[in-house]
Backbone as a ProteinNet text record, in pm:
[ID]
protein_1_A
[PRIMARY]
MVRLSTLVGAAAALALSTTLVLAGPGEAGHSHKSFATGEPGDPKKPIARTIEVAMKETEDAKMLFEPNKVEIRRGDQVRFVLRNHGSVDHEFMLDTVERNAKHKIAMEKNPDMEHDDPNGKRLASKGSNEIVWRFTKPGTFEFACLIPGHYESGMHGTIVVK
[TERTIARY]
2434.5	2345.5	2406.4	2327.2	2373.9	2339.3	2437.5	2414.8	2335	2255.2	2175	2265	2378.5	2468.8	2525.4	2546.7	2595.7	2489.7	2362.9	2253.2	2235.4	2241.3	2225.8	2339.5	2461.3	2577.3	2565.8	2521.5	2504.6	2395.4	2286.7	2177.7	2224	2302	2352.3	2447.2	2534.7	2627.6	2552.8	2449.4	2369.1	2297.2	2241.1	2170.6	2265.9	2386.4	2484.7	2530.1	2557.8	2603.3	2493.1	2368.7	2256.6	2242.7	2257.4	2249.1	2358.5	2480	2591.4	2571.7	2519.8	2496.5	2385.1	2275.1	2163.1	2197.4	2282.4	2318	2407.6	2485.2	2575.9	2706.2	2806.7	2937	2929.4	2990.2	3000.1	2871.6	2766.9	2642.1	2612.9	2680.9	2652.3	2718.2	2650.3	2706.7	2722.1	2818	2845.9	2948.2	2900.8	2989.8	2998.3	3090.7	3106.8	2996.4	2926	2820.6	2883.9	2836.8	2887.7	2808.1	2875.6	2814.5	2823.8	2713.2	2710.2	2777	2791.9	2843.3	2993.3	3056.3	3199.7	3229.1	3308.2	3348	3371.1	3359.6	3388.2	3529.5	3543	3673.1	3760.9	3884	3980.7	4017.6	3969.1	3993.9	4142.3	4229.3	4373.5	4434.6	4360.3	4409.2	4357.7	4421.7	4381.9	4235.1	4173.6	4034.5	4038.9	3974.9	3973.1	3882.3	3778.5	3678.5	3593.1	3553.9	3459.3	3330.7	3219.9	3089	3002.2	2958.9	2867.6	2725.8	2652	2514.2	2423.3	2333.6	2237.4	2106.1	2046.5	1915.2	1820.2	1703.2	1611.2	1469.7	1379.8	1240.3	1213.1	1116.3	1077.5	941.7	904.3	775.5	656.8	676.4	566	569.2	627.2	626.4	711.5	806.6	900	1020.8	1082.2	1206.2	1309	1431.8	1529.6	1672.7	1756.5	1901.3	1951.2	2051.4	2122.9	2270	2338.3	2285.8	2208.8	2133	2059.4	2116.5	2226.4	2296.5	2445.3	2525	2669.8	2734	2840.4	2918.6	3055.2	3099.6	3223.7	3301.4	3433.6	3517.6	3538.7	3533.6	3558.1	3696.3	3702.4	3827.4	3846.5	3768.5	3781.6	3729.9	3800.6	3753.1	3695	3570.4	3495.7	3452.4	3458.1	3404.9	3272.9	3165.1	3035	3019.3	3005.2	2978.5	2828.5	2761.3	2615	2569.6	2479.2	2426.3	2274	2208.9	2063.3	2020.7	1979	1931.5	1782.2	1719.7	1576.3	1535	1403.8	1347.2	1310.1	1332.3	1305.8	1427.4	1430.5	1538.7	1537.3	1655.9	1672	1785.3	1794.2	1905.9	1958.8	2079.8	2148.4	2188	2124.2	2157.9	2207.6	2330.2	2393.7	2386.6	2317.9	2303.9	2247.6	2208.1	2141.1	1994.6	1926.7	1783.9	1708.2	1743.7	1673.7	1692.2	1814.9	1839.5	1774.6	1777.8	1710	1559.4	1502	1357.9	1324.5	1406.6	1384.7	1400.6	1502.6	1528.5	1413.9	1357.3	1244.7	1125.5	1099.1	990.4	1017.1	1142.1	1178.6	1161.5	1194.2	1178.5	1031.3	943.8	800.6	749	808	768	832.9	946.8	1021.6	1075.9	988	1028.9	1133.6	1151.5	1250.5	1388.1	1404.5	1532.4	1640.1	1747.4	1856.9	1966.9	2038.9	2147.6	2278	2378.7	2515	2601.1	2575.7	2642.7	2750.4	2842.5	2944	2882.7	2767.3	2703.8	2580	2556.3	2438.3	2443.7	2383.8	2376.8	2239.9	2191	2068.5	2110	2054.6	2091.9	1970.3	1985.9	1882.3	1879.2	1772.8	1760.8	1884	1939.1	2058.3	2185.2	2179	2295.5	2383	2502.2	2593.9	2672.3	2727	2806.8	2882	2965.5	3042.1	3042.2	3054.7	3076.8	3194.1	3291.1	3400.9	3378.6	3373.9	3338.4	3431.3	3470.8	3552.8	3466.8	3450.3	3364.4	3447.2	3433.8	3514.3	3440.5	3311.5	3229.7	3160.1	3160.9	3087.8	2937.8	2858.8	2714.1	2640.3	2510	2423.7	2366.4	2386.6	2345.9	2256	2207	2112.7	2153.5	2127.1	2128.3	1987.7	1940.2	1799.9	1778.3	1671.2	1620.6	1503.4	1515.8	1415.3	1322	1327	1230	1092.9	992	862.1	812.2	775.9	722.7	826.4	951.8	1055.4	1092.7	1108.8	1143.1	1035.4	909.5	796.7	788.2	844.3	843.9	960.4	1038.8	1146.2	1286.6	1302.7	1432.8	1512.6	1563.2	1653	1735.1	1849.4	1939.1	2014.6	2092.4	2161.8	2312.2	2385.5	2530.7	2566.9	2637.2	2683.8	2834.1	2878.6	3020.5	3066.8	3162.2	3213	3352.4
-2262	-2149.6	-2037.5	-1979.3	-1873.6	-1739.7	-1652.1	-1519.2	-1432.3	-1341.6	-1248.7	-1158.7	-1114.3	-1026.4	-1097.1	-1227.3	-1304	-1308.8	-1330.9	-1334.2	-1198.5	-1091.7	-956.5	-926.9	-963.1	-940.1	-1019.3	-1143	-1226.4	-1170.4	-1124	-1065.8	-938.7	-856.3	-732.4	-764.2	-861.3	-899.7	-953.5	-1035	-1088.7	-976.8	-882.3	-770	-686.9	-660.5	-581.4	-655.1	-784.2	-858.6	-868.3	-882.1	-886.7	-753.2	-642.8	-509.8	-492.3	-533.9	-517.4	-602	-722.8	-809.5	-753.9	-709.9	-656.9	-525.8	-444.5	-316.1	-335.2	-440.4	-461.7	-388.8	-416.8	-355.1	-204.4	-133	10.9	87.1	22.7	95.2	122.5	57.5	79.1	207.9	282.2	405.4	512.5	600.9	708.3	657.6	611.3	547.8	627	589.3	650.5	600.2	691.7	659.6	654.5	565.1	565.1	667.6	736.7	843.2	811.4	825.5	798.4	910	1026.5	1143.6	1163.3	1087.3	1105	1087.7	1182	1170	1307.5	1314.9	1442.9	1487.8	1616	1670.3	1696.6	1734.5	1769.8	1916.8	2005.3	2148.3	2184.9	2095.4	2122.8	2095.9	2026.7	1997.5	2103	2113.9	2218.8	2208.7	2325.7	2338.6	2376.3	2295.9	2324.6	2442.3	2458.5	2559.5	2588.5	2714.7	2754.8	2796.4	2740.4	2771	2829.9	2953.5	3017.5	2978.7	2927.8	2885.4	2968.5	3044.1	3125.4	3048.8	3057.8	2998.9	3114.1	3112.5	3223.6	3191.3	3279.8	3272.1	3391.5	3374.2	3483.7	3538.3	3652.5	3713.8	3628	3544.8	3459	3320.7	3312.8	3193.9	3077.6	3105.2	2999.5	3003.2	2887.4	2875.6	2821.7	2874.2	2831	2844	2773.8	2784.1	2862.9	2946.1	3010.3	2985.5	2918.6	2861	2732.7	2686.4	2560.4	2448.9	2477.6	2373.8	2405.1	2300.6	2314.9	2197.9	2225.3	2118.9	2114.7	1992.9	1971.7	1859.4	1870.6	1763.3	1655.9	1532.4	1419.9	1435.3	1412	1423.5	1558.7	1659	1792.3	1795.9	1872.4	1902.6	2043	2054.9	2179.4	2227.3	2359	2420	2485.7	2442.2	2505.8	2604	2731.1	2832.5	2856.1	2815.4	2819.2	2942	3018	3138	3138.1	3142.8	3148	3294.7	3347.9	3485.7	3494	3380.2	3374.8	3411.6	3408.8	3444.1	3320.8	3200.6	3075.2	2984.2	2879.3	2780.8	2714.1	2679.2	2599.5	2500.8	2401.8	2308.6	2276.1	2223.9	2182.1	2037.6	1945.4	1803.2	1757.2	1711.4	1664.2	1512.5	1458.6	1313.6	1279.9	1155.1	1117.6	1159.8	1168.1	1201.1	1096.4	969.8	860.6	869.7	892.6	901.1	1025.3	1135.4	1255.6	1232.4	1156.9	1127.8	1048.5	951.3	873.9	962.2	1046.5	1135.5	1235.8	1280.1	1374.2	1313.4	1186	1116.8	1114.6	1087.7	1088.3	1227.8	1330	1467.9	1503.6	1449.5	1476.4	1420.6	1309.6	1248.2	1317.9	1382.5	1448.7	1581.7	1683.1	1807.5	1889.4	1862.2	1938.2	1872.2	1767.8	1698.5	1799.1	1805.6	1897.2	1820.8	1891.9	1828.8	1903.1	1828.5	1878.5	1760.5	1714.3	1597.5	1642.6	1554.2	1593.9	1639.3	1582.1	1615.2	1702.8	1757.2	1840.1	1928.1	2045.6	2140.8	2206.4	2232.9	2311.7	2449.1	2552	2688.4	2768.1	2840.2	2932.6	3051.3	3127.3	3248.6	3336.9	3384.7	3471.1	3398.5	3266.4	3188.9	3149.2	3101.1	3052.4	2934.2	2855.7	2739.7	2696.1	2595	2544.2	2392.7	2338.6	2195.7	2183.1	2100.8	2068.9	1926	1906.4	1776.7	1740.4	1614.1	1564.6	1471.9	1509.8	1435.1	1327	1204	1092.2	1006.7	1032.1	948.2	1034.8	990.5	1067	1041.6	1135.2	1116.2	1246.6	1234.4	1348.9	1331.7	1432.5	1427.7	1547.3	1551.2	1655.6	1719.8	1848.8	1913.5	1966.9	1956	1987.4	2032.3	2108.9	2141.3	2046.5	1963.1	1860.4	1895.1	2018.5	2063.9	2058.1	2001.2	1983.4	2110.1	2089.6	2195.9	2271.7	2268.7	2347.1	2286.6	2155.4	2089.1	2117.2	2103.8	2125.4	2270.8	2362.1	2503.9	2541	2439	2462.8	2456.5	2415.9	2421.8	2292.8	2278	2167.1	2206.6	2143.3	2174.1	2050.6	2066.1	1953.8	1977.5	1870.4	1870.3	1762.2	1799.8	1705.4	1690.6	1568.2	1539.6	1463.6	1524	1464.5	1409.8
8998.7	9001.5	8917.5	8825.2	8736.5	8799.9	8803.4	8860.4	8764.5	8821.4	8742.2	8658.3	8714.4	8640	8516.9	8524.3	8410.2	8300.9	8340	8243.3	8175.8	8254.3	8198.8	8102.2	8139.8	8052.6	7923.3	7932	7812.7	7722.5	7780.5	7701.7	7632.1	7701.3	7640.7	7525.6	7543.7	7437.1	7316.4	7340.3	7231	7156.3	7229.5	7166	7081.4	7132.7	7058.9	6933.3	6943.6	6826.8	6721.8	6765	6670.8	6599.5	6675	6614.4	6511.2	6542	6447.8	6323.2	6337.8	6222.8	6135.9	6197.5	6121	6052.1	6115.1	6056	5935.2	5935.4	5823.3	5845.8	5762.2	5779.2	5760.4	5853.1	5839.4	5865.7	5920.2	5941.7	6088.2	6179.9	6320.6	6367.1	6451.3	6504.7	6399	6420.2	6326	6226.2	6113.9	6019.1	5890.6	5807.5	5676.7	5585	5525	5429.6	5290.7	5208.2	5070.9	4991.8	4905.5	4828.4	4680.1	4610.2	4467	4387.7	4447.8	4377.2	4390.5	4475.2	4499.1	4645.6	4700.1	4839.6	4900.4	5033.5	5098.3	5061.7	5036.3	4998.9	5119.4	5091.1	5193.7	5173.8	5262.2	5244.7	5240.3	5287.2	5285.7	5149	5062.5	4927.2	4830.4	4713.2	4617.7	4575.8	4567.8	4522.7	4375.1	4290.1	4146.7	4115.2	4197.5	4166.1	4288.4	4303.2	4407.4	4338.3	4383.9	4326.3	4435.6	4415.1	4509.4	4471.9	4569.2	4547	4637.3	4573.4	4647.6	4659.9	4777	4803.5	4829.4	4763.3	4785.8	4743.1	4783	4742.3	4651	4559	4470.2	4513.1	4457	4491.9	4449.3	4345.5	4300.1	4366.6	4488.1	4574.3	4522.6	4433.8	4392.6	4484	4498.2	4574.2	4478.3	4487	4387.9	4435.2	4359.5	4373	4252.8	4275.5	4165	4186.6	4094.7	3970.8	3999.3	3899.6	3917.5	3829.5	3759.4	3682.5	3684.3	3709.5	3717.8	3645.2	3569.1	3505.8	3572.5	3602.7	3676.3	3610	3613.3	3559.7	3665.8	3620.6	3711.4	3774.3	3903	3977.2	4043.5	4002.6	4061.3	4204	4285.6	4419.6	4415.3	4460.1	4448.3	4586.5	4604.7	4726.2	4689.5	4753.6	4737.7	4853.7	4821.8	4923	4919	5024.6	5031.1	5108.2	5048.4	5113.5	5102.1	5217.5	5219.5	5223.9	5109.6	5101.3	5133.1	5158.4	5180.6	5320.9	5342.1	5472	5554.9	5498.8	5570.6	5558.4	5640.5	5631.8	5494.8	5446.9	5325.4	5349.7	5261.9	5271	5133.4	5131.6	5010.3	5032.9	4959.8	4970.1	4833.9	4828	4705.6	4702.2	4600.5	4590.1	4452.5	4434.4	4310.2	4321	4208.5	4207.9	4289.7	4273.2	4342.8	4494	4537.5	4682.4	4741.9	4668	4718.2	4728.6	4634.3	4639.5	4766.2	4801.8	4924.7	5048.2	5044.2	5156.8	5172.2	5061.1	5062.1	5137.3	5114.9	5185.3	5336.2	5374	5516	5576.1	5498.2	5546.5	5565.7	5481.5	5496.8	5629	5673.1	5799.8	5919	5897	6004.1	5951.7	5933.3	5869.1	5944.4	6072.4	6149.2	6148.8	6067.8	6057.2	6015.6	6090.6	6060.4	5987.3	5901	5826.9	5847.5	5877.5	5880.5	5839.1	5717.3	5662.5	5566.3	5530.2	5431.8	5298.9	5262	5133.8	5148.8	5268.4	5285.7	5408.1	5394.9	5505.6	5507.1	5626.6	5643.9	5694	5631.7	5666.3	5710.9	5819.2	5864.1	5768.7	5774	5693.2	5714.2	5605.3	5602.1	5645	5660	5700.9	5583.7	5616.7	5513	5567.6	5475.1	5511.2	5386.6	5399.3	5285.4	5284.6	5164	5144.8	5048.6	5084.6	4993.5	4948.7	4817.3	4761.9	4647.3	4642.7	4531.9	4448.3	4322.4	4230.7	4161.9	4210.1	4160.4	4058.9	4043.1	3954.7	3850.5	3725	3622.8	3635	3585.7	3586.7	3606.3	3614.5	3640.3	3779.7	3862.6	4002.1	4032.1	4155.6	4192	4323.7	4334.7	4464.9	4485.3	4609.1	4633.7	4776.6	4794.4	4927.5	4950.6	5052.2	5077.5	5192.8	5239.3	5339	5271.1	5337.1	5271.8	5199.6	5071.6	4987.2	4906.9	4948	4880.1	4744.3	4739.1	4612.4	4508.6	4550.9	4460.5	4413.7	4492.6	4457.5	4365.6	4324.7	4228.8	4283.9	4408.1	4471.9	4450.9	4329.2	4296.3	4174.2	4161.9	4051.6	4008.2	3901.5	3839.4	3839.7	3865.3	3851.7	3751.3	3647	3546	3563.7	3589.2	3606.3	3482.4	3410.1	3285.5	3303.6
[MASK]
++++++++++++++++++++++++++++++++++++++++++++++++++++++++++++++++++++++++++++++++++++++++++++++++++++++++++++++++++++++++++++++++++++++++++++++++++++++++++++++++++

């Protein structure tokens, strides 16, 4: 005779192993995400450059980042000081254009999604935050506000890593 507790335990183990297999390596739970733009920086290591990024709205209903284009040397660790001078929430998501486009679609389905990721932060009006990032890969990347309507209003910029 098989005990009910044995069946429940076996079912739970099977469900967990199936979840781990389907998720793939490094995807279950809170795991390290791979980044096309480089890797999260280490604030204890030297910062090559600090870039202040302002987020704001204009009187003609545009939303923007200042600056909206940055050039960085490969291997540099950069501190982005983010300041929301606007009257609404904004976010800064650093990724490829393609990944930001996918993320933008997800944000349209869930506009209240909050970000506090190594490569992105959501800031309330008049808020500030920082991201330290090490650019290990050359290429052209994007930073963007993916809150619905903000990207279309002009809130995106370019990072060129040489």
